[in-house]
ZAMARGU-4260 file (C-alpha; in steps of 0.2 Angstrom, whole numbers, plus 5000, padded with zeros to 4 digits):
<rodrens>
0) 5211/4655/5382 | 5194/4648/5381 | 5187/4646/5364 | 5169/4650/5370 | 5158/4661/5360
5) 5159/4680/5363 | 5145/4690/5358 | 5154/4707/5360 | 5173/4710/5360 | 5178/4727/5368
10) 5195/4733/5364 | 5202/4745/5377 | 5196/4745/5395 | 5197/4764/5397 | 5184/4777/5401
15) 5172/4770/5388 | 5177/4752/5387 | 5173/4749/5406 | 5156/4757/5404 | 5152/4745/5389
20) 5158/4730/5399 | 5147/4734/5413 | 5131/4738/5403 | 5132/4724/5390 | 5136/4711/5403
25) 5121/4715/5413 | 5112/4703/5402 | 5117/4686/5408 | 5114/4678/5391 | 5127/4689/5383
30) 5145/4685/5383 | 5158/4699/5384 | 5177/4699/5381 | 5186/4715/5387 | 5204/4717/5381
35) 5216/4729/5389 | 5234/4732/5384 | 5240/4738/5401 | 5239/4730/5418 | 5226/4729/5432
40) 5224/4746/5442 | 5232/4740/5458 | 5245/4753/5459 | 5242/4763/5476 | 5245/4780/5468
45) 5231/4777/5456 | 5218/4776/5470 | 5226/4790/5482 | 5221/4806/5472 | 5236/4816/5476
50) 5247/4801/5470 | 5244/4807/5452 | 5259/4818/5454 | 5270/4802/5454 | 5260/4792/5441
55) 5270/4802/5428 | 5285/4791/5432 | 5275/4774/5430 | 5279/4769/5412 | 5270/4753/5413
60) 5253/4763/5416 | 5256/4775/5401 | 5257/4774/5382 | 5270/4787/5384 | 5267/4795/5367
65) 5276/4810/5359 | 5270/4821/5345 | 5280/4824/5329 | 5290/4840/5331 | 5278/4854/5330
70) 5283/4868/5318 | 5274/4882/5327 | 5281/4876/5344 | 5300/4878/5341 | 5300/4861/5333
75) 5297/4853/5350 | 5289/4835/5352 | 5276/4837/5365 | 5273/4823/5378 | 5255/4815/5377
80) 5252/4803/5392 | 5238/4791/5389 | 5232/4779/5402 | 5237/4761/5398 | 5229/4752/5413
85) 5211/4747/5418 | 5202/4763/5418 | 5213/4771/5405 | 5216/4789/5406 | 5203/4790/5420
90) 5215/4781/5431 | 5229/4794/5429 | 5220/4810/5426 | 5217/4825/5438 | 5199/4819/5441
95) 5191/4836/5436 | 5172/4833/5432 | 5166/4844/5418 | 5155/4842/5403 | 5158/4857/5393
100) 5145/4870/5388 | 5127/4863/5383 | 5129/4872/5366 | 5144/4861/5362 | 5133/4847/5359
105) 5120/4857/5350 | 5135/4861/5338 | 5138/4843/5336 | 5121/4840/5330 | 5122/4855/5318
110) 5138/4848/5311 | 5130/4832/5305 | 5127/4822/5321 | 5108/4823/5324 | 5103/4815/5340
115) 5118/4821/5349 | 5111/4839/5355 | 5111/4843/5373 | 5094/4837/5376 | 5099/4820/5369
120) 5115/4818/5379 | 5109/4825/5396 | 5100/4809/5401 | 5116/4799/5398 | 5126/4811/5409
125) 5113/4809/5423 | 5113/4790/5421 | 5131/4789/5424 | 5133/4801/5438 | 5131/4799/5457
130) 5134/4817/5464 | 5136/4819/5483 | 5126/4835/5482 | 5111/4824/5476 | 5101/4823/5461
135) 5093/4837/5451 | 5088/4843/5434 | 5107/4844/5429 | 5114/4830/5441 | 5112/4812/5443
140) 5111/4804/5461 | 5112/4785/5458 | 5124/4782/5444 | 5140/4772/5445 | 5152/4787/5443
145) 5154/4796/5460 | 5157/4815/5459 | 5161/4824/5475 | 5167/4840/5482 | 5185/4841/5487
150) 5189/4835/5505 | 5205/4845/5506 | 5209/4862/5498 | 5225/4872/5498 | 5224/4890/5504
155) 5232/4895/5487 | 5217/4888/5478 | 5205/4899/5488 | 5217/4914/5483 | 5215/4909/5465
160) 5196/4909/5466 | 5196/4926/5475 | 5208/4933/5461 | 5195/4928/5448 | 5182/4938/5458
165) 5194/4953/5460 | 5195/4953/5441 | 5176/4954/5440 | 5172/4936/5436 | 5157/4928/5445
170) 5160/4914/5458 | 5154/4897/5452 | 5152/4882/5463 | 5146/4871/5449 | 5154/4871/5432
175) 5140/4859/5426 | 5126/4869/5433 | 5115/4882/5425 | 5130/4892/5419 | 5148/4887/5415
180) 5157/4904/5417 | 5166/4910/5433 | 5179/4904/5445 | 5177/4890/5458 | 5183/4873/5464
185) 5181/4858/5453 | 5171/4844/5458 | 5180/4828/5456 | 5177/4809/5451 | 5180/4803/5469
190) 5171/4791/5481 | 5175/4793/5499 | 5191/4802/5496 | 5198/4789/5483 | 5199/4791/5464
195) 5183/4784/5456 | 5190/4780/5439 | 5179/4771/5425 | 5186/4755/5431 | 5182/4758/5449
200) 5164/4764/5444 | 5159/4752/5431 | 5171/4737/5430 | 5176/4732/5448 | 5158/4730/5454
205) 5154/4717/5440 | 5171/4708/5438 | 5163/4692/5446 | 5150/4690/5432 | 5152/4674/5423
210) 5148/4681/5406 | 5162/4694/5407 | 5180/4690/5404 | 5193/4703/5407 | 5211/4700/5399
215) 5225/4713/5404 | 5242/4714/5395 | 5232/4710/5378 | 5240/4719/5364 | 5228/4719/5349
220) 5236/4718/5332 | 5221/4719/5321 | 5202/4717/5319 | 5198/4703/5307 | 5184/4703/5294
225) 5173/4691/5285 | 5173/4697/5267 | 5157/4699/5257 | 5147/4712/5248 | 5150/4722/5264
230) 5164/4717/5275 | 5159/4712/5293 | 5170/4712/5308 | 5172/4694/5314 | 5185/4695/5328
235) 5201/4701/5335 | 5219/4695/5334 | 5230/4699/5349 | 5244/4693/5360 | 5245/4691/5379
240) 5257/4682/5390 | 5269/4678/5375 | 5255/4669/5365 | 5245/4674/5350 | 5226/4673/5350
245) 5211/4675/5339 | 5194/4677/5347 | 5178/4678/5337 | 5163/4690/5340 | 5146/4685/5335
250) 5138/4702/5336 | 5150/4716/5337 | 5168/4722/5339 | 5168/4738/5350 | 5184/4749/5348
255) 5187/4760/5363 | 5206/4764/5361 | 5204/4783/5361 | 5209/4796/5349 | 5226/4789/5346
260) 5224/4770/5347 | 5207/4769/5338 | 5212/4776/5322 | 5229/4767/5322 | 5220/4750/5324
265) 5207/4754/5311 | 5221/4757/5299 | 5231/4742/5304 | 5215/4732/5301 | 5213/4739/5283
270) 5200/4752/5287 | 5208/4769/5283 | 5214/4781/5269 | 5219/4771/5254 | 5235/4780/5251
275) 5240/4777/5270 | 5236/4759/5269 | 5245/4757/5252 | 5261/4765/5258 | 5263/4752/5271
280) 5257/4737/5261 | 5241/4734/5272 | 5227/4725/5263 | 5213/4736/5261 | 5196/4732/5268
285) 5187/4749/5266 | 5194/4765/5260 | 5189/4777/5274 | 5198/4794/5271 | 5193/4802/5287
290) 5202/4789/5299 | 5215/4798/5308 | 5210/4816/5302 | 5201/4830/5312 | 5213/4828/5327
295) 5210/4842/5340 | 5218/4845/5357 | 5218/4859/5370 | 5235/4867/5370 | 5239/4874/5387
300) 5251/4887/5393 | 5258/4887/5411 | 5262/4902/5421 | 5273/4899/5437 | 5276/4910/5452
305) 5286/4907/5468 | 5277/4908/5484 | 5285/4917/5499 | 5276/4906/5511 | 5278/4887/5512
310) 5260/4882/5509 | 5261/4874/5492 | 5263/4855/5489 | 5280/4857/5482 | 5290/4850/5496
315) 5277/4838/5503 | 5283/4820/5505 | 5273/4808/5496 | 5276/4795/5509 | 5270/4806/5523
320) 5255/4811/5513 | 5251/4793/5510 | 5253/4788/5528 | 5242/4802/5534 | 5229/4798/5520
325) 5227/4780/5525 | 5229/4783/5544 | 5215/4796/5544 | 5203/4786/5533 | 5206/4795/5516
330) 5208/4812/5523 | 5220/4826/5521 | 5231/4832/5507 | 5231/4814/5499 | 5213/4818/5494
335) 5218/4833/5483 | 5217/4831/5464 | 5231/4844/5464 | 5222/4854/5450 | 5209/4860/5464
340) 5202/4876/5457 | 5198/4883/5440 | 5188/4895/5429 | 5179/4897/5413 | 5181/4914/5404
345) 5174/4922/5389 | 5188/4932/5382 | 5188/4948/5372 | 5191/4938/5356 | 5177/4925/5359
350) 5168/4920/5343 | 5151/4917/5352 | 5143/4918/5369 | 5152/4902/5376 | 5168/4903/5387
355) 5183/4901/5376 | 5197/4900/5390 | 5198/4887/5404 | 5210/4889/5419 | 5216/4875/5430
360) 5226/4881/5446 | 5239/4870/5454 | 5246/4875/5471 | 5263/4869/5466 | 5277/4873/5453
365) 5272/4861/5439 | 5285/4861/5426 | 5286/4849/5411 | 5270/4840/5417 | 5278/4838/5434
370) 5292/4828/5428 | 5304/4842/5432 | 5304/4846/5451 | 5309/4864/5454 | 5316/4869/5471
375) 5306/4879/5483 | 5287/4883/5484 | 5276/4891/5471 | 5260/4889/5461 | 5255/4887/5443
380) 5240/4893/5432 | 5236/4883/5417 | 5226/4891/5403 | 5220/4883/5387 | 5210/4890/5372
385) 5194/4879/5372 | 5190/4880/5353 | 5205/4878/5343 | 5204/4880/5324 | 5220/4870/5320
390) 5218/4852/5315 | 5231/4837/5315 | 5231/4819/5310 | 5236/4802/5317 | 5246/4792/5304
395) 5255/4775/5305 | 5273/4774/5307 | 5273/4756/5302 | 5262/4741/5299 | 5265/4734/5316
400) 5254/4737/5331 | 5270/4737/5342 | 5276/4753/5335 | 5269/4769/5341 | 5259/4779/5328
405) 5264/4796/5321 | 5255/4810/5330 | 5255/4826/5319 | 5246/4837/5331 | 5246/4852/5320
410) 5246/4865/5335 | 5244/4883/5330 | 5243/4879/5311 | 5226/4887/5307 | 5226/4899/5293
415) 5226/4917/5300 | 5235/4912/5316 | 5219/4914/5327 | 5224/4900/5339 | 5241/4909/5343
420) 5231/4925/5347 | 5221/4915/5359 | 5236/4907/5367 | 5243/4925/5370 | 5227/4930/5377
425) 5228/4915/5389 | 5245/4920/5395 | 5240/4938/5397 | 5225/4934/5407 | 5235/4921/5418
430) 5247/4935/5422 | 5233/4947/5427 | 5225/4934/5438 | 5242/4932/5447 | 5244/4950/5449
435) 5227/4952/5459 | 5228/4957/5478 | 5222/4939/5483 | 5240/4933/5479 | 5249/4948/5489
440) 5253/4937/5504 | 5261/4924/5493 | 5268/4932/5478 | 5287/4929/5475 | 5297/4930/5460
445) 5291/4924/5443 | 5297/4908/5436 | 5289/4905/5419 | 5290/4918/5411 | 5304/4925/5420
450) 5300/4943/5415 | 5285/4953/5419 | 5286/4965/5405 | 5282/4955/5390 | 5272/4962/5376
455) 5262/4951/5364 | 5277/4946/5354 | 5286/4941/5370 | 5271/4931/5375 | 5270/4922/5358
460) 5288/4917/5360 | 5284/4911/5378 | 5270/4900/5370 | 5281/4893/5357 | 5294/4889/5369
465) 5283/4882/5384 | 5265/4877/5378 | 5260/4859/5381 | 5245/4847/5379 | 5233/4847/5393
470) 5228/4829/5387 | 5211/4831/5378 | 5214/4823/5360 | 5198/4820/5351 | 5190/4819/5334
475) 5201/4806/5324 | 5186/4794/5320 | 5173/4808/5318 | 5155/4805/5319 | 5144/4813/5305
480) 5136/4810/5288 | 5148/4817/5275 | 5161/4806/5266 | 5175/4810/5278 | 5165/4805/5294
485) 5171/4788/5300 | 5156/4783/5310 | 5138/4787/5309 | 5127/4794/5323 | 5125/4777/5331
490) 5144/4775/5331 | 5145/4761/5318 | 5160/4762/5306 | 5155/4766/5289 | 5158/4754/5275
495) 5158/4739/5286 | 5146/4729/5298 | 5148/4723/5316 | 5161/4737/5321 | 5158/4753/5331
500) 5170/4765/5338 | 5166/4771/5356 | 5177/4784/5363 | 5183/4802/5362 | 5189/4800/5344
505) 5171/4801/5338 | 5168/4819/5344 | 5166/4830/5329 | 5173/4845/5339 | 5181/4847/5356
510) 5170/4852/5370 | 5173/4867/5381 | 5181/4858/5395 | 5189/4842/5401 | 5185/4826/5390
515) 5183/4812/5403 | 5165/4815/5407 | 5159/4817/5389 | 5168/4801/5385 | 5159/4791/5398
520) 5143/4799/5392 | 5146/4793/5374 | 5149/4775/5380 | 5133/4776/5390 | 5123/4781/5374
525) 5132/4768/5364 | 5127/4754/5376 | 5109/4760/5375 | 5110/4760/5356 | 5117/4742/5356
530) 5105/4735/5369 | 5089/4744/5362 | 5093/4748/5344 | 5076/4755/5340 | 5077/4768/5354
535) 5085/4785/5350 | 5092/4786/5367
</rodrens>
């Protein structure tokens, strides 16, 4: 490895890290080193959208985390897939492009993150986006991240949108438009029928820059510090190809590991709760009690029904779909993101005017994240409570970066049990949707739950037995101004110099929707703060 000077070292080439690598290396006088633990994004199923159904089997692309046993979920350890590849989770997700409700960001500002209200973050969303519908007040038209309408939609997905209308909900063809509520088809992060991950959008076009070095298969073990009155991040220790390296950063180290890996690496480097560090004999650099805390995630309940007609994706051959996809120039079912349709609903239990339930509809029987292939045809309604009150924590299992951290997700642990009431409401509304006339031509026997006469207690038992993550962990390096905040509003780690966290872990609260677009927005804003430190945006 060359010992040349690196101005910035970016840890993690995921949704945020690829953005930073692009924006910072645009200055030819700046040298950037980007480290990624996973491989390059060459697997063909990454780029064919429908290939995501088979990515669950690709262990080399996935950190393959599991939570600790969850007391409120029948002591089950839930699977948390996280992308371990160029593009991170944007290379393995379902490509749904949603930003949440604008009031979510106003809430961030009110919680101690001034400068992160909707009016502040919208320019970064617009800067990142290239929407095929064109530019407008709420959409960008020239950004790196391509956002498109689906090229292929299953008839079951159209039935789902119709079912929402039959329940009295509005149709909505733009969940990022003037209003979020309603039912419609998702726009997706795709370009010309192929996945547009953060790596495709931001990294691939600039990999030829002489001032940008990308190292894959690089397992970072710690961030190093120069000690002084205020410790300063000086570099990164990592291993790659069976060799150990230490590279120095003359300006900043930028940690983009995500809500699991970022707090883990901070603690391994001596920045974290004093008791947690002391327990494992890690030398303390700075006592930061909030590192790893404030963990939030969207818990999801799936309702599955068999289809009487063979129109779902269940029996489709991946080989045939792939052949058709490439033969026809990225057309057909291969362009489907599988979770084609969705909806946002304000339930009868909503605490404010925002939608508090999100639906994703899959025209297939999706059991155990797609890892359990069920026979026959069917369809699945995902439903999640958007504003959980429960909080969890990331802890270290050991002082080694090679060991997975302990994920104490804390699902349904809120005092008063409101989160469980909302999950029961999610299950109830899912069943109502599937009972609408739009599904009459297709409706077969129920699969999960197997009985149609469940009361609230029965639905609660169903949630405890079947609920899973929908892959939106955030909050473990929270942004704010109080003593438990890990980073300030410019994403600088408190108590040390030369170190920022730039990823979903800095979110004070979950947004009301999928988290990929907001994570890219955070990185766009961070790049602006680094390049033009005197400008607010």
